[in-house]
Biopython code that builds the backbone (N, CA, C, O; Angstrom):
import numpy as np
from Bio.PDB.StructureBuilder import StructureBuilder

atoms = [
    (1, "UNK", "N", (-10.034, -59.342, -20.662)),
    (1, "UNK", "CA", (-10.507, -57.964, -20.777)),
    (1, "UNK", "C", (-9.353, -56.995, -21.003)),
    (1, "UNK", "O", (-9.543, -55.918, -21.570)),
    (2, "UNK", "N", (-8.165, -57.375, -20.562)),
    (2, "UNK", "CA", (-7.017, -56.466, -20.682)),
    (2, "UNK", "C", (-6.712, -56.120, -22.133)),
    (2, "UNK", "O", (-6.449, -54.964, -22.463)),
    (3, "UNK", "N", (-6.750, -57.134, -22.999)),
    (3, "UNK", "CA", (-6.436, -56.870, -24.406)),
    (3, "UNK", "C", (-7.515, -56.000, -25.042)),
    (3, "UNK", "O", (-7.209, -55.153, -25.882)),
    (4, "UNK", "N", (-8.764, -56.195, -24.655)),
    (4, "UNK", "CA", (-9.859, -55.408, -25.227)),
    (4, "UNK", "C", (-9.720, -53.942, -24.839)),
    (4, "UNK", "O", (-9.860, -53.057, -25.683)),
    (5, "UNK", "N", (-9.445, -53.684, -23.563)),
    (5, "UNK", "CA", (-9.293, -52.291, -23.125)),
    (5, "UNK", "C", (-8.058, -51.667, -23.759)),
    (5, "UNK", "O", (-8.077, -50.493, -24.130)),
    (6, "UNK", "N", (-6.986, -52.440, -23.884)),
    (6, "UNK", "CA", (-5.782, -51.922, -24.544)),
    (6, "UNK", "C", (-6.090, -51.547, -25.988)),
    (6, "UNK", "O", (-5.630, -50.518, -26.482)),
    (7, "UNK", "N", (-6.873, -52.388, -26.662)),
    (7, "UNK", "CA", (-7.243, -52.124, -28.058)),
    (7, "UNK", "C", (-8.084, -50.856, -28.156)),
    (7, "UNK", "O", (-7.866, -50.025, -29.037)),
    (8, "UNK", "N", (-9.048, -50.712, -27.245)),
    (8, "UNK", "CA", (-9.921, -49.526, -27.250)),
    (8, "UNK", "C", (-9.089, -48.279, -26.971)),
    (8, "UNK", "O", (-9.244, -47.267, -27.654)),
    (9, "UNK", "N", (-8.211, -48.344, -25.978)),
    (9, "UNK", "CA", (-7.404, -47.175, -25.634)),
    (9, "UNK", "C", (-6.457, -46.799, -26.769)),
    (9, "UNK", "O", (-6.265, -45.616, -27.049)),
    (10, "UNK", "N", (-5.867, -47.795, -27.421)),
    (10, "UNK", "CA", (-4.964, -47.494, -28.540)),
    (10, "UNK", "C", (-5.749, -46.887, -29.697)),
    (10, "UNK", "O", (-5.251, -45.990, -30.377)),
    (11, "UNK", "N", (-6.970, -47.364, -29.929)),
    (11, "UNK", "CA", (-7.809, -46.800, -30.984)),
    (11, "UNK", "C", (-8.169, -45.357, -30.682)),
    (11, "UNK", "O", (-8.132, -44.505, -31.569)),
    (12, "UNK", "N", (-8.521, -45.077, -29.417)),
    (12, "UNK", "CA", (-8.840, -43.701, -29.020)),
    (12, "UNK", "C", (-7.597, -42.828, -29.164)),
    (12, "UNK", "O", (-7.688, -41.682, -29.606)),
    (13, "UNK", "N", (-6.436, -43.367, -28.791)),
    (13, "UNK", "CA", (-5.185, -42.609, -28.872)),
    (13, "UNK", "C", (-4.864, -42.239, -30.316)),
    (13, "UNK", "O", (-4.506, -41.096, -30.600)),
    (14, "UNK", "N", (-4.989, -43.201, -31.225)),
    (14, "UNK", "CA", (-4.723, -42.939, -32.647)),
    (14, "UNK", "C", (-5.730, -41.930, -33.181)),
    (14, "UNK", "O", (-5.371, -41.038, -33.949)),
    (15, "UNK", "N", (-7.004, -42.070, -32.773)),
    (15, "UNK", "CA", (-8.052, -41.159, -33.227)),
    (15, "UNK", "C", (-7.762, -39.742, -32.747)),
    (15, "UNK", "O", (-7.902, -38.786, -33.510)),
    (16, "UNK", "N", (-7.355, -39.601, -31.472)),
    (16, "UNK", "CA", (-7.038, -38.282, -30.932)),
    (16, "UNK", "C", (-5.835, -37.676, -31.642)),
    (16, "UNK", "O", (-5.812, -36.474, -31.907)),
    (17, "UNK", "N", (-4.841, -38.492, -31.952)),
    (17, "UNK", "CA", (-3.659, -37.980, -32.664)),
    (17, "UNK", "C", (-4.037, -37.502, -34.054)),
    (17, "UNK", "O", (-3.525, -36.482, -34.515)),
    (18, "UNK", "N", (-4.931, -38.224, -34.734)),
    (18, "UNK", "CA", (-5.368, -37.798, -36.069)),
    (18, "UNK", "C", (-6.088, -36.460, -35.982)),
    (18, "UNK", "O", (-5.844, -35.570, -36.797)),
    (19, "UNK", "N", (-6.974, -36.310, -34.997)),
    (19, "UNK", "CA", (-7.707, -35.047, -34.829)),
    (19, "UNK", "C", (-6.728, -33.930, -34.492)),
    (19, "UNK", "O", (-6.860, -32.814, -34.995)),
    (20, "UNK", "N", (-5.735, -34.229, -33.632)),
    (20, "UNK", "CA", (-4.754, -33.226, -33.225)),
    (20, "UNK", "C", (-3.950, -32.732, -34.422)),
    (20, "UNK", "O", (-3.758, -31.527, -34.586)),
    (21, "UNK", "N", (-3.483, -33.652, -35.255)),
    (21, "UNK", "CA", (-2.702, -33.244, -36.431)),
    (21, "UNK", "C", (-3.585, -32.495, -37.419)),
    (21, "UNK", "O", (-3.124, -31.564, -38.080)),
    (22, "UNK", "N", (-4.861, -32.896, -37.526)),
    (22, "UNK", "CA", (-5.788, -32.203, -38.427)),
    (22, "UNK", "C", (-5.993, -30.762, -37.977)),
    (22, "UNK", "O", (-5.977, -29.843, -38.796)),
    (23, "UNK", "N", (-6.188, -30.566, -36.664)),
    (23, "UNK", "CA", (-6.377, -29.210, -36.130)),
    (23, "UNK", "C", (-5.113, -28.386, -36.352)),
    (23, "UNK", "O", (-5.201, -27.214, -36.721)),
    (24, "UNK", "N", (-3.942, -28.975, -36.135)),
    (24, "UNK", "CA", (-2.683, -28.255, -36.347)),
    (24, "UNK", "C", (-2.547, -27.848, -37.808)),
    (24, "UNK", "O", (-2.140, -26.723, -38.099)),
    (25, "UNK", "N", (-2.881, -28.747, -38.729)),
    (25, "UNK", "CA", (-2.795, -28.424, -40.156)),
    (25, "UNK", "C", (-3.735, -27.294, -40.517)),
    (25, "UNK", "O", (-3.360, -26.393, -41.268)),
    (26, "UNK", "N", (-4.968, -27.328, -39.988)),
    (26, "UNK", "CA", (-5.941, -26.274, -40.288)),
    (26, "UNK", "C", (-5.449, -24.939, -39.739)),
    (26, "UNK", "O", (-5.520, -23.919, -40.425)),
    (27, "UNK", "N", (-4.947, -24.943, -38.499)),
    (27, "UNK", "CA", (-4.451, -23.701, -37.906)),
    (27, "UNK", "C", (-3.266, -23.171, -38.697)),
    (27, "UNK", "O", (-3.169, -21.965, -38.923)),
    (28, "UNK", "N", (-2.362, -24.048, -39.123)),
    (28, "UNK", "CA", (-1.191, -23.629, -39.886)),
    (28, "UNK", "C", (-1.604, -23.029, -41.223)),
    (28, "UNK", "O", (-1.111, -21.971, -41.613)),
    (29, "UNK", "N", (-2.513, -23.708, -41.925)),
    (29, "UNK", "CA", (-2.975, -23.191, -43.216)),
    (29, "UNK", "C", (-3.700, -21.866, -43.040)),
    (29, "UNK", "O", (-3.539, -20.960, -43.858)),
    (30, "UNK", "N", (-4.495, -21.741, -41.984)),
    (30, "UNK", "CA", (-5.246, -20.504, -41.752)),
    (30, "UNK", "C", (-4.295, -19.346, -41.476)),
    (30, "UNK", "O", (-4.459, -18.260, -42.032)),
    (31, "UNK", "N", (-3.295, -19.575, -40.611)),
    (31, "UNK", "CA", (-2.335, -18.510, -40.301)),
    (31, "UNK", "C", (-1.506, -18.174, -41.542)),
    (31, "UNK", "O", (-1.175, -17.010, -41.768)),
    (32, "UNK", "N", (-1.169, -19.185, -42.346)),
    (32, "UNK", "CA", (-0.399, -18.954, -43.568)),
    (32, "UNK", "C", (-1.198, -18.091, -44.536)),
    (32, "UNK", "O", (-0.657, -17.160, -45.131)),
    (33, "UNK", "N", (-2.500, -18.400, -44.698)),
    (33, "UNK", "CA", (-3.354, -17.624, -45.590)),
    (33, "UNK", "C", (-3.509, -16.194, -45.091)),
    (33, "UNK", "O", (-3.419, -15.252, -45.878)),
    (34, "UNK", "N", (-3.741, -16.022, -43.795)),
    (34, "UNK", "CA", (-3.931, -14.669, -43.261)),
    (34, "UNK", "C", (-2.641, -13.865, -43.393)),
    (34, "UNK", "O", (-2.683, -12.661, -43.643)),
    (35, "UNK", "N", (-1.487, -14.529, -43.224)),
    (35, "UNK", "CA", (-0.202, -13.834, -43.399)),
    (35, "UNK", "C", (-0.049, -13.394, -44.851)),
    (35, "UNK", "O", (0.373, -12.269, -45.119)),
    (36, "UNK", "N", (-0.391, -14.279, -45.788)),
    (36, "UNK", "CA", (-0.285, -13.931, -47.206)),
    (36, "UNK", "C", (-1.196, -12.769, -47.543)),
    (36, "UNK", "O", (-0.802, -11.865, -48.280)),
    (37, "UNK", "N", (-2.414, -12.780, -47.012)),
    (37, "UNK", "CA", (-3.361, -11.692, -47.279)),
    (37, "UNK", "C", (-2.809, -10.388, -46.702)),
    (37, "UNK", "O", (-2.903, -9.335, -47.332)),
    (38, "UNK", "N", (-2.234, -10.466, -45.507)),
    (38, "UNK", "CA", (-1.675, -9.269, -44.873)),
    (38, "UNK", "C", (-0.508, -8.736, -45.699)),
    (38, "UNK", "O", (-0.403, -7.530, -45.921)),
    (39, "UNK", "N", (0.366, -9.631, -46.153)),
    (39, "UNK", "CA", (1.522, -9.211, -46.962)),
    (39, "UNK", "C", (1.044, -8.609, -48.280)),
    (39, "UNK", "O", (1.575, -7.590, -48.722)),
    (40, "UNK", "N", (0.048, -9.228, -48.912)),
    (40, "UNK", "CA", (-0.468, -8.715, -50.180)),
    (40, "UNK", "C", (-1.111, -7.349, -49.993)),
    (40, "UNK", "O", (-0.930, -6.466, -50.832)),
    (41, "UNK", "N", (-1.858, -7.158, -48.907)),
    (41, "UNK", "CA", (-2.505, -5.864, -48.675)),
    (41, "UNK", "C", (-1.454, -4.793, -48.399)),
    (41, "UNK", "O", (-1.589, -3.662, -48.866)),
    (42, "UNK", "N", (-0.408, -5.135, -47.648)),
    (42, "UNK", "CA", (0.675, -4.177, -47.386)),
    (42, "UNK", "C", (1.381, -3.827, -48.693)),
    (42, "UNK", "O", (1.719, -2.668, -48.930)),
    (43, "UNK", "N", (1.603, -4.833, -49.539)),
    (43, "UNK", "CA", (2.294, -4.606, -50.806)),
    (43, "UNK", "C", (1.457, -3.713, -51.719)),
    (43, "UNK", "O", (1.989, -2.808, -52.362)),
    (44, "UNK", "N", (0.153, -3.965, -51.775)),
    (44, "UNK", "CA", (-0.714, -3.149, -52.638)),
    (44, "UNK", "C", (-0.797, -1.719, -52.106)),
    (44, "UNK", "O", (-0.884, -0.772, -52.887)),
    (45, "UNK", "N", (-0.771, -1.558, -50.782)),
    (45, "UNK", "CA", (-0.812, -0.206, -50.211)),
    (45, "UNK", "C", (0.470, 0.551, -50.535)),
    (45, "UNK", "O", (0.432, 1.736, -50.869)),
    (46, "UNK", "N", (1.603, -0.140, -50.437)),
    (46, "UNK", "CA", (2.885, 0.535, -50.685)),
    (46, "UNK", "C", (3.033, 0.875, -52.168)),
    (46, "UNK", "O", (3.602, 1.912, -52.509)),
    (47, "UNK", "N", (2.529, 0.017, -53.048)),
    (47, "UNK", "CA", (2.659, 0.277, -54.486)),
    (47, "UNK", "C", (1.652, 1.329, -54.948)),
    (47, "UNK", "O", (1.910, 2.042, -55.918)),
    (48, "UNK", "N", (0.505, 1.435, -54.266)),
    (48, "UNK", "CA", (-0.528, 2.398, -54.673)),
    (48, "UNK", "C", (-0.116, 3.834, -54.368)),
    (48, "UNK", "O", (-0.870, 4.766, -54.648)),
]
sb = StructureBuilder()
sb.init_structure("model")
sb.init_model(0)
sb.init_chain("A")
sb.init_seg("    ")
for serial, (resi, resn, name, xyz) in enumerate(atoms, 1):
    if name == "N":
        sb.init_residue(resn, " ", resi, " ")
    sb.init_atom(name, np.array(xyz, "f"), 0.0, 1.0, " ", f" {name:<3s}", serial, name[0])
structure = sb.get_structure()
């Protein structure tokens, strides 16, 4: 049973790491997009 539980735990661990990196990527892209939008709006306001 030890090998089976180790296999299940390692699978859950890899799955959690994939979800964690996915969430980090989404948050990074979202903050990057919002920063770009903010910079573009500031630039358009200053040029207008």
